[in-house]
N, C-alpha and C positions, 0 to 999 in steps of 0.2 A: 584528517578526514572529518567531514561534517558531523559524523556520528560521535566524535570525541570532543566536540565543542562543550565547554563547561556551562552547564545550566544549573543554577542554584547550588553551585559548588561540586557538581558531579558530572561526568561525561553524559551527554544526552542519551546514549545507548543504554546506560544503566537505568534511567527513568523509563525508557521504552520497554526494556525487558521485564522490569518489575510490573509494569502495567499489564503486559501480556500474561504474565503468570497469574496475576490477580483476576484475570478474566478467564482462567481455565486452560490456557495454552500450556502445553508441556514440551513440545518439540518445535524448535526454531531452526531455520536455515538462513544464514546471513550470506547474501550475495555481495561480495566485496570486490573492489577494483584497486585503484591507486592507493598505496599505503595501507592496503587491507590487513597486512600483518600486524599493524598497530592495533586494529580493532580486535583481531584474534588474540593478541597478547593480553588485552584488557579483559575481554569477556570469557576467554578460555572455553572450557567445555560446557559452561552454563551452570555448573553445580552451585555456584555462589548465588544464583538467582532462582534456584529450584527448577532449572530447565535443562534440557539436553540440546546443545547447540552444535550444528554442523556448519561447515563453510564451503562455499563454492566461489572460486576466484575467476574473474574474467580472463586473466592472462594478459599477454602483450596487446591484444586487440580488444578495444572496448566493444561490448556486444549490445549495449542499450538495455533498458529495463526488462523488455520481454526476452531478448536474446540471452540475458543472464539467467532468467528463469528456465529457459530451454536447456541451458547447460547444467542446471541444478536438478533436472528431473530425476536423476538416479537417486537423489536424496529425499524425494518427495513422494507422497502417497497418491491415491487415486484422485482425491479432491483436497484443496488446500486454500488457505487465506493468502492474500498478497497485500502487503502494505509497503509504503515508501520508507526509506531509511531516515527521512527527516520529518516524519509525521508522528504526532502524539494524539491518539484517537481514543478518548475515554468513553467508549460506547459498549453496548451489550453484544459481544461477539457471538454468543449462542443464538441470539435472535437473528443475526445475520446468517448464520449457518442454517437455521431452520427455514428462513425465507428462500435461501438457495435450493435446499432440498425439495421444498414444496413447489418450486418453479419448474422443475424438470428441464431446466435449460443448462447450457454448458458454462455460462458465466453469469456473475451478478456484480453490478456496480452499486455501491452505496452513494447516495446523493444528498446534498444539503442545500436548503434554501439560503443562498448566500447574498443575492442581490449586489454582488461585487463589493461586499464589505471587507472581507479578509483577504481576498484575492480576486482575480478576474473570473467571473462566472463562465462556464463552458458547456453547460447542459440545458437544453430546453426540455421540460417535462410537464406532463399534465396528468392529474389523478394517479400519481406514482409511476407513470409510464414514461420512459425516455423517448422523446421524439427526435432529438438531434443532439449529437455530441461532437464537438470540434474544438480543439485547443488552439488552432491556428486562425480559423475564420469564424469569428464570433458574430452573433446576431442579437438584435434588441430583445428577442424573446427568451434569451438565456438568463434565467434568474437563479438557476441552480449550479452547483459545482460538484465535480467528482470529489467525494468526501475523502477518498484515499484508501479505502478498504474494499478489496474485491475478493470474490471466491470463484474458483475455476476448477473445471475438470481437466486433468492433465492432457487429454486429447487435444485441447486448444493449442498447447505449446508443442505437442508432437508434430503438428503441421508446419512448424517453422524448421527450415533447414538448419542443421547443426552448424554452429559458428556464424549464423546469420545475424547481422546487426539489426535489431528491431525494437521499436518503442512500444511500451504497453498501451499507449493511446491507439496505435494501429490495431492492436488486438481487440480493444473495445469497439472500435469502429467496424471491424469485420464482423464481430458478433452481432452488433446492432443491425447491420445491413442484412444479415442472415436470419434475423428474428430469433437469435439465440442468447440475447442478453436480458436478464431480469434486472430489476432495480429495487432498492429499498431506501425510503427516505429516512434520514437520521435527523435527530433533533438536538443532540449534544453538539456544540460547536467543535470544530477541529482546531488543532494547534500545529504549528510548523516552525522549523528553525531556519527557514530559507531567507529570512529578512530580519533586520534589527527589530522591527515592530513585532514580528512573530516571536522572536526570542524574549522580548519584554513581556508579551502576553502570556507565554508559557511559564516564565519565571514567576509572574504574579499568581497564576493559577496554582502552581505547585506550592507556593508559599501558603496558600489557603488550606 
């Protein structure tokens, strides 16, 4: 699994979990799929990282990023963060939570002025407000990117049929269309392990 790729001598998920704990997170739900048992065998109940970790497994049928969250709802509270399993996001999580609560909306997307430097930009925004988000059909006005950290009310995922395959991008698009998506611009760059360049950048960052 990508989460177990060695980064600076340790599985990536170890770095990710320690980061979350340092930012005040105590409870983590890992949504796992293919070879997920290997991740569970490594991270266990989370005590080694000062966390409580639960697991939700896709099963035989892949559910997509949003479908997996729908399946995990019994393990989640009223509101929760969502981040990708290949992202390392050294930001202020409490500030993101506060922005979400102040927005009185059902979802929040963090965005970063990327100008297609670290990945292809997919968000058009102005004065901190998302005007357009599309991962498939990009436009010249898209200078921002989905930073990778969201906050949601569980009702967003309760609207998905159980066992429905659904991507998180679809959820963001629905919320934006319904004017229920808040946003917060982030200024710390994101790191990811989805490419050799990303792995190199993260390794250099961690070495510092």
